[in-house]
C-alpha positions, -999 to 999 in steps of 0.1 A, spaced: 52 149 85 51 140 48 82 136 26 77 142 -11 105 131 -35 100 148 -68 125 164 -92 100 186 -110 101 217 -89 68 231 -101 48 199 -94 66 195 -60 59 230 -48 23 229 -58 17 196 -41 35 207 -9 17 240 -8 -17 222 -11 -8 197 16 4 225 39 -28 245 33 -48 214 45 -29 211 77 0 187 68 36 193 77 58 186 46 93 185 33 102 183 -4 133 168 -20 146 167 -56 171 139 -50 170 106 -31 203 115 -14 186 146 1 158 126 15 182 100 29 200 128 48 167 140 63 157 104 73 188 103 96 170 127 120 133 122 113 111 94 100 79 108 84 43 96 86 40 92 48 62 91 17 52 104 -17 76 92 -43 81 100 -80 94 71 -102 115 90 -127 143 107 -107 178 120 -118 200 99 -94 179 69 -83 146 57 -96 116 57 -72 111 19 -73 147 15 -60 140 41 -33 108 23 -24 126 -11 -20 152 5 2 125 20 25 107 -13 28 140 -30 37 147 -5 65 131 -15 98 125 22 106 104 28 75 92 -7 66 56 1 77 54 37 68 27 43 41 42 50 6 23 65 -24 38 66 -59 31 97 -79 43 92 -114 37 98 -151 40 60 -156 5 47 -155 5 14 -174 -7 -17 -156 28 -32 -157 43 -1 -140 15 0 -114 20 -37 -105 57 -32 -103 52 -4 -78 27 -23 -57 47 -55 -58 77 -35 -45 57 -24 -15 38 8 -24 5 13 -6 -11 34 -34 -4 47 -69 -15 79 -85 -7 87 -121 1 122 -134 -15 145 -141 -35 143 -109 -59 167 -92 -49 182 -59 -82 173 -43 -77 136 -52 -41 138 -38 -54 152 -5 -81 126 -3 -57 97 -8 -31 112 16 -57 116 43 -70 81 38 -35 66 41 -28 86 72 -62 76 88 -55 40 80 -20 43 95 -33 58 127 -60 31 130 -34 4 124 -11 17 151 -40 20 176 -52 -15 168 -17 -29 171 -12 -13 205 -45 -25 219 -48 -59 203 -13 -72 199 -15 -95 228 -49 -110 217 -48 -112 179 -64 -139 159 -53 -167 136 -74 -172 105 -71 -202 82 -84 -211 47 -70 -243 32 -32 -239 31 -33 -202 40 -28 -192 76 -29 -155 88 -17 -146 123 -27 -109 129 -9 -106 162 24 -116 146 16 -99 113 25 -132 96 11 -151 67 20 -186 56 9 -208 27 15 -245 28 37 -238 58 59 -214 39 60 -177 50 46 -152 25 61 -117 25 32 -93 19 30 -55 17 8 -37 43 -21 -34 18 -19 -70 6 -20 -82 42 -50 -60 51 -69 -71 20 -62 -108 27 -72 -103 63 -105 -88 53 -112 -115 28 -104 -142 53 -127 -125 79 -154 -128 53 -147 -163 40 -173 -175 15 -188 -140 11 -184 -120 -21 -167 -86 -13 -171 -59 -40 -141 -40 -53 -156 -8 -40 -159 -23 -5 -123 -35 -5 -112 0 -17 -131 17 11 -122 -8 38 -85 -13 30 -75 21 14 -100 42 33 -116 59 3 -139 51 -26 -134 68 -60 -153 58 -91 -131 40 -116 -103 34 -92 -109 -3 -86 -79 -12 -108 -59 -5 -76 -77 -34 -60 -72 -57 -90 -35 -50 -92 -31 -58 -55 -51 -91 -59 -28 -100 -88 4 -96 -67 -13 -113 -37 -21 -143 -58 14 -144 -72 30 -144 -38 6 -170 -24 13 -193 -54 50 -190 -50 47 -202 -15 21 -229 -22 9 -236 -58 -27 -243 -46 -30 -213 -24 -38 -187 -50 -69 -205 -61 -85 -197 -28 -88 -160 -38 -117 -163 -63 -128 -137 -88 -166 -131 -90 -170 -116 -124 -185 -82 -124 -187 -80 -86 -154 -85 -68 -136 -112 -49 -143 -140 -24 -121 -162 -3 -130 -198 -8 -147 -211 24 
């Protein structure tokens, strides 16, 4: 089930129709209060949220969903006319898993939705099978415990979004190796679209900020390799 919160009826109906034609069950809402009422009886597999809404802005809704234990780990994609880097970072920093600016093509929307759902299904499967085993990765002051889904820097806990955690996990698994932006996009988000590596850069920016807030030296371990991608200092 996919919930789409969008006050523009034309855009909402077109997106919902396209999603349903590709096999997805959907429900659309024009106001946050309507979606809240639906959440009382059913939690979806994915949220699509507009930012500019009549009663409550999408970022506020996003923060509420991330603070609720029932929806904390449900994938969320922001679909909005706001496309500046500042707006993108604000959405990602608040817990969004992906960000798609209007106007967007329906095929790209479907591709990203499918990628998020595949990733979600894989994460659930891995959590069920490997929770007892897990692994603890360390790099300088950074410690990542995959079994407990916990990251610390300098002994202080770091609250990361799902995508930030997965990106850091992948970089730590490949310590000392340069990982391209395209590879991170494919591995963490499940798709690779030319020109979409800004999504990776925005997540790295918020990841560094959170690591630095916990431990000033930690952010330096996520190194930028100009023109290529990123590397976690060995």
